[in-house]
N, C-alpha and C positions, 0 to 999 in steps of 0.2 A: 504494500500500500504506500509506503513512504517513497519507494522508487518511482512510482507513478506521480506522486506529488512533486518530487524533485525534477522529473522530466517536464512536467507542466510548467514549473517555475523557470526552468532553463529555456524552454520554448518562449515563455513570456519575456524573458530577458533578451532573447534574440530579436523578437519583434520590437521591443523597446529600442534596441540599438539601431535597427533598420529605420525606425521613425526618426531617431536622432540624426542619422546620416542624411535624411531628406530635409530635416528641419534646419540644421546649421547653415547651409548655403542659402536657404529661402528666407530665413528670419534674422540671421546674424548671430554673432557670438553671445550677446547678452541674453536673448531668449533661449538660445541653446544651453547656456549655463543654467538658466532658470529651469529648463526641462531636466537637466542633470540632477538638480537639487530636488525638484518636485516632479516625480514621474506622472502624476495626475495631469499636469499641464501638457506633457507630451501626448498623453492618451487623448485628451480633449482636442488638442491641436490636430492630431492625426485624424480623428473623426471629422473635424470641421473641414479639413483639406484633403479628404480621401479621394475625391473625384479629381481634384486639381493636380495632385502629385501621384496618382495611380496607386493609392495605398489601401484600396478597399479590401483586397484579400488579406493583406497583412493585419489590418484592423479587425477584420472578422476573426482571424486566427487568434489575435491577441485577446480579444474579448472572450472567445471560447475558452482559451487557456486560463484566463483569470477566473471565469465561472467554474471551470473544472477544478482548479486548485482550491477555491473556496469550498466547493462541495466535498472534495476529498478531505480537506482539513476538518470540516464539520463532522463528516462520517468518522474519521479517525478519533476525534475528540469524544464523540458519543460512544464509540466502542470502548475507548479507554475508561470513560466514566462508568459504563455499565459493568465493567469488570471489577469495580470497587465493591467491597463488602461493608455493610453498615456495622457500626459498633454498638 
């Protein structure tokens, strides 16, 4: 289960870097550094400019990987919690 979680997070990181590569020449260094500090800005910028910079497939994959990692994390947390015994 954790391997699948780490693979989803690695894929998410790859999508993040691909969006950053498109963002730096288009928006400049200041907004690129802002995107490095705050990944949510890169995510929103990627969706807002998906058609302009041909990022639709990358953004769809990034969104799916984020949802998948949240789901796997929640499932792993619930399964760990259910294994606890009450005192």
